[in-house]
C-alpha positions in Angstrom: -173.5 272.4 116.6 -170.6 274.6 115.8 -171.6 277.2 118.4 -171.9 274.5 121.1 -168.4 273.1 120.2 -166.1 276.0 119.8 -162.9 274.0 120.1 -162.6 272.8 116.5 -159.5 273.6 114.6 -161.0 273.3 111.2 -164.6 272.8 109.8 -164.8 270.6 106.7 -168.2 270.7 105.0 -169.2 268.3 102.1 -171.8 268.5 99.4 -172.3 271.6 97.4 -175.8 270.6 96.3 -176.9 270.6 100.0 -177.2 273.4 102.5 -174.4 271.9 104.7 -171.6 274.1 103.3 -173.8 277.2 103.5 -174.7 276.5 107.2 -171.1 275.8 108.0 -170.1 279.2 106.4 -172.7 281.0 108.5 -171.7 279.3 111.8 -168.0 278.6 111.5 -167.1 282.1 112.7 -163.3 282.5 112.7 -162.6 278.8 112.3 -161.0 277.9 109.0 -163.6 276.4 106.6 -162.9 273.8 104.0 -165.5 272.8 101.5 -165.6 269.6 99.3 -168.2 270.6 96.8 -168.6 267.5 94.5 -169.6 270.0 92.0 -171.5 269.0 88.8 -171.4 271.4 85.9 -175.0 270.5 84.9 -178.1 269.5 86.8 -179.3 265.9 86.9 -182.9 266.8 85.9 -184.8 269.6 84.3 -186.3 270.8 87.6 -182.9 271.0 89.3 -181.6 272.7 86.2 -184.1 275.6 86.8 -183.0 275.9 90.4 -179.3 275.3 89.9 -178.2 278.7 88.6 -179.9 280.9 91.3 -178.8 278.5 94.0 -175.2 278.8 92.8 -175.3 282.6 92.5 -176.6 283.0 96.1 -176.1 280.1 98.5 -173.2 278.5 96.6 -171.2 281.6 96.0 -171.5 282.7 99.6 -170.3 279.4 101.0 -167.4 279.1 98.6 -166.5 282.7 99.2 -166.2 282.0 103.0 -164.1 278.9 102.5 -160.4 279.0 103.3 -159.8 276.0 100.9 -161.9 274.1 98.4 -161.0 270.5 97.9 -162.0 269.1 94.5 -161.9 265.4 93.7 -160.6 265.9 90.1 -159.0 268.4 87.8 -162.3 268.5 86.0 -164.2 269.6 89.0 -161.5 272.2 89.9 -161.7 273.7 86.4 -165.4 273.9 86.7 -165.2 275.7 90.0 -162.6 278.2 88.6 -164.7 278.9 85.6 -168.1 279.2 87.3 -167.1 281.1 90.4 -163.8 282.8 89.3 -162.0 281.2 92.2 -158.3 280.4 91.6 -156.0 280.5 94.5 -157.7 278.4 97.2 -158.4 275.2 95.3 -156.7 271.9 96.1 -157.2 268.6 94.1 -157.3 265.5 96.3 -158.7 262.5 94.5 -161.1 260.0 96.1 -159.5 256.8 97.4 -160.0 253.1 96.9 -159.7 250.1 99.2 -157.4 248.3 96.8 -156.2 245.6 99.2 -159.8 244.6 100.3 -160.9 244.5 96.7 -158.0 242.4 95.5 -158.5 239.9 98.4 -162.3 239.6 97.7 -163.5 236.1 96.6 -165.5 236.2 93.4 -168.9 234.5 93.3 -169.4 231.4 91.1 -170.9 232.7 87.9 -171.5 231.1 84.5 -171.2 233.6 81.7 -169.9 237.1 81.2 -171.1 239.6 83.8 -171.3 243.3 83.1 -171.7 245.4 86.3 -173.0 248.8 87.2 -172.6 250.3 90.7 -174.1 253.6 91.7 -177.2 255.7 92.1 -180.1 254.9 89.9 -180.9 258.1 88.0 -181.9 258.6 84.4 -178.7 260.5 83.6 -176.6 257.5 84.7 -177.7 255.8 81.4 -178.1 252.3 82.9 -181.2 251.9 80.6 -178.9 252.1 77.6 -176.9 249.0 78.8 -180.2 247.1 79.3 -181.3 247.9 75.8 -177.9 246.9 74.4 -178.1 243.5 76.0 -180.5 242.5 73.3 -177.6 242.6 70.9 -175.1 240.6 73.0 -174.6 236.8 73.2 -176.9 235.0 75.5 -174.2 234.3 78.0 -173.9 238.0 78.8 -175.7 239.3 81.9 -176.0 242.7 83.4 -176.3 243.2 87.2 -177.0 246.6 88.8 -176.0 247.5 92.3 -177.6 250.6 93.8 -180.8 252.4 94.7 -182.5 255.6 93.4 -185.7 257.1 91.9 -185.1 255.6 88.5 -185.3 252.0 89.8 -188.9 251.4 88.8 -188.3 252.7 85.3 -185.3 250.4 84.9 -187.4 247.4 86.1 -190.0 248.4 83.4 -187.3 248.5 80.8 -186.2 245.0 81.8 -189.8 243.7 81.6 -190.4 245.4 78.2 -187.3 243.8 76.8 -188.0 240.4 78.4 -184.6 240.3 80.0 -185.5 239.2 83.5 -183.3 236.2 83.2 -180.2 238.2 82.3 -180.6 241.6 84.1 -180.8 241.8 87.9 -181.3 244.9 90.1 -179.5 243.9 93.2 -180.2 247.0 95.2 -177.7 248.3 97.8 -175.1 245.9 99.3 -172.4 246.0 101.9 -168.8 246.7 100.8 -167.7 243.1 101.2 -170.4 241.9 98.8 -169.8 244.8 96.4 -166.1 243.9 96.1 -167.1 240.2 95.5 -169.4 241.3 92.6 -166.7 243.5 91.1 -164.2 240.5 91.2 -166.9 238.4 89.6 -167.6 240.8 86.8 -165.9 240.9 83.4 -166.5 244.6 82.9 -167.8 247.6 84.9 -169.8 250.3 83.1 -170.3 253.9 84.1 -172.1 255.9 81.3 -173.2 258.8 83.5 -173.7 262.2 81.8 -172.6 264.0 85.0 -169.7 262.8 87.1 -167.1 264.7 89.0 -164.9 261.7 89.5 -165.8 258.0 89.6 -164.9 255.9 92.6 -166.4 252.7 91.2 -164.2 253.0 88.1 -161.1 252.9 90.4 -162.6 250.0 92.3 -162.9 248.0 89.1 -159.4 248.9 88.1 -158.2 247.7 91.6 -159.9 244.4 90.9 -158.1 244.1 87.5 -161.2 244.7 85.5 -161.7 246.9 82.4 -164.2 249.7 82.5 -166.4 251.3 79.8 -167.3 255.0 80.5 -169.1 257.9 79.0 -166.6 260.4 77.5 -167.7 263.3 79.7 -166.5 265.3 82.7 -164.6 263.4 85.4 -165.0 260.1 83.6 -163.2 261.5 80.6 -160.3 262.5 82.9 -160.0 259.0 84.3 -160.1 257.5 80.8 -157.2 259.8 79.8 -155.3 258.9 83.0 -155.8 255.1 82.6 -155.6 254.6 78.8 -155.6 251.0 77.9 -157.7 249.9 81.0 -160.6 252.3 80.4 -162.6 252.5 77.2 -164.6 255.7 76.6 -167.5 256.3 74.2 -170.0 259.1 73.6 -173.0 257.4 75.2 -175.6 259.9 74.0 -174.6 259.4 70.4 -174.3 255.6 70.5 -177.3 253.3 69.6 -178.0 249.9 71.2 -176.1 247.8 68.6 -173.1 250.1 68.7 -173.1 250.0 72.5 -173.3 246.2 72.5 -170.3 246.1 70.2 -168.4 248.5 72.5 -169.3 246.4 75.6 -168.2 243.1 73.9 -164.9 244.8 72.8 -164.3 246.3 76.2 -164.6 242.9 78.0 -161.5 241.8 76.1 -159.4 244.7 77.4 -156.7 243.7 79.9 -154.3 246.2 81.5 -152.6 246.4 85.0 -152.6 249.9 86.5 -150.8 251.6 89.4 -153.3 252.9 91.9 -150.8 253.9 94.7 -151.8 257.6 94.6 -155.4 256.6 95.2 -154.7 254.6 98.4 -156.6 256.0 101.4 -153.5 256.5 103.5 -152.2 258.9 100.9 -155.5 260.6 100.6 -155.7 261.0 104.4 -152.2 262.4 104.5 -152.8 265.0 101.9 -156.1 266.0 103.5 -154.3 266.4 106.9 -151.7 268.6 105.3 -154.5 270.8 103.9 -156.0 271.0 107.4 -152.7 272.1 108.8 -152.3 274.7 106.0 -155.6 276.4 106.6 -155.1 276.3 110.4 -151.9 278.2 110.0 -153.2 280.9 107.6 
């Protein structure tokens, strides 16, 4: 595609775990290349863990070496890139954005009880199963809804059946943004206990809706918890048993704090990205 369209000013490739940045590095020629890696410091499974290091040392290192600029979504991701690839002077940190106005204007669903919400891909390392287990130790008016798809969905459904929580836990699958925003406005708390996260867009979306968030104290989620102390509660999910997690969930529901998300508005994100394009074009 790049060879057939030689009039680009900048090539911007996304997704370090795919071959897209590598192909872009091979075909961009003299055009400036920007890579947004969304880099995870550890693999999401044992198999990927075996493949991760040789992939990084070959494909990944080549692509990043060819990049004029590397845009990271968090300081955590930038630090990981610097450490793993010894890259210092071509990293920019531009956070992900949030549709704050649309979220704030969304109409909540009618819901009786206290709704805990998870939004994201369904993988074992996301630790959704821990919240399901913890629901056994929460009052009966607490419910847990899960929005998203992924290979761990069937295992989560089995966990729900084993705990006989079909009336309190629902796997909603994927949904449109408008419906997602309504569910966020309906919820009392959003959870993200992922072990591997560069950033956490859903955390910002919950904050935009005025909702508290419970996160795992790791990687990009730790950074957000530090940035928004008082609105985000962090725990060490891997060291917390089900009764302790239930207590943390119940406590987090009571958290109330308004936050300033102006720097995460998409117009500001777009403006900073455009400035980065202009910078590399003029190198």
